[in-house]
C-alpha positions in Angstrom: 39.7 -25.0 22.8 40.6 -28.0 25.0 41.2 -25.7 28.0 37.8 -24.1 27.6 36.1 -27.5 27.7 38.2 -28.4 30.8 37.2 -25.3 32.7 33.4 -24.6 32.3 32.2 -21.3 33.8 30.4 -21.5 37.1 26.8 -22.5 36.7 25.4 -19.4 38.4 27.4 -17.1 36.2 26.4 -18.8 32.9 22.7 -18.8 34.1 22.8 -15.1 34.7 24.4 -14.5 31.3 21.8 -16.6 29.7 19.0 -14.7 31.5 20.5 -11.3 30.3 20.9 -12.7 26.8 17.2 -13.7 26.7 16.2 -10.3 28.1 18.1 -8.5 25.3 16.7 -10.8 22.7 13.2 -10.0 24.0 13.9 -6.3 23.8 15.2 -6.7 20.3 12.2 -8.6 19.2 9.8 -6.0 20.7 11.7 -3.2 18.9 11.6 -5.2 15.7 7.9 -5.8 16.0 7.3 -2.1 16.7 9.3 -1.0 13.7 7.6 -3.6 11.5 4.2 -2.4 12.6 5.2 1.2 11.9 6.4 0.2 8.4 3.2 -1.6 7.7 1.2 1.3 8.9 3.1 3.6 6.5 2.6 1.2 3.6 -1.1 1.0 4.3 -1.4 4.8 4.6 0.3 5.2 1.2 -2.0 2.6 -0.3 -5.0 4.4 1.1 -3.8 7.7 -0.4 -3.2 6.1 -3.8 -6.7 4.4 -3.7 -8.2 7.8 -3.0 -6.3 9.3 -6.0 -7.4 6.4 -8.3 -11.0 6.9 -7.1 -10.8 10.6 -8.0 -9.3 9.8 -11.4 -12.0 7.2 -12.1 -14.7 9.8 -11.2 -13.0 12.4 -13.5 -12.7 10.0 -16.4 -16.3 8.9 -16.0 -17.5 12.5 -16.0 -15.4 13.3 -19.1 -16.8 10.1 -20.8 -20.4 11.2 -20.1 -19.7 14.6 -21.5 -18.2 13.2 -24.7 -21.1 10.8 -25.1 -23.5 13.7 -24.8 -21.6 15.7 -27.4 -21.5 12.7 -29.8 -25.2 12.2 -29.4 -25.8 15.8 -30.1 -23.5 15.8 -33.2 -25.2 12.6 -34.4 -28.6 14.2 -34.0 -27.4 17.3 -35.8 -25.9 15.3 -38.6 -29.1 13.3 -39.0 -31.1 16.6 -39.2 -28.7 18.0 -41.8 -29.0 14.8 -43.9 -32.8 14.8 -43.7 -32.9 18.5 -44.7 -30.6 17.8 -47.7 -32.8 14.9 -48.8 -35.9 17.1 -48.7 -34.3 19.8 -50.9 
């Protein structure tokens, strides 16, 4: 360790190494940004697809609920008619 401190690399050589190091860091950052953007795009795409599925399920459940409500009203009306007919007998 003491020898390394006594013999520093030439200034021009260390400056070039630093420049290349910064260049590689920039490339790595750009690649990381691009891969992160792709990952977020995939996540958003999945969420959009799931939202579409939930919207479809919500629509189906609402339609089924409307049908069941109509059937219940019809059965209630029929029951009322039967009860009134039985009372009149």
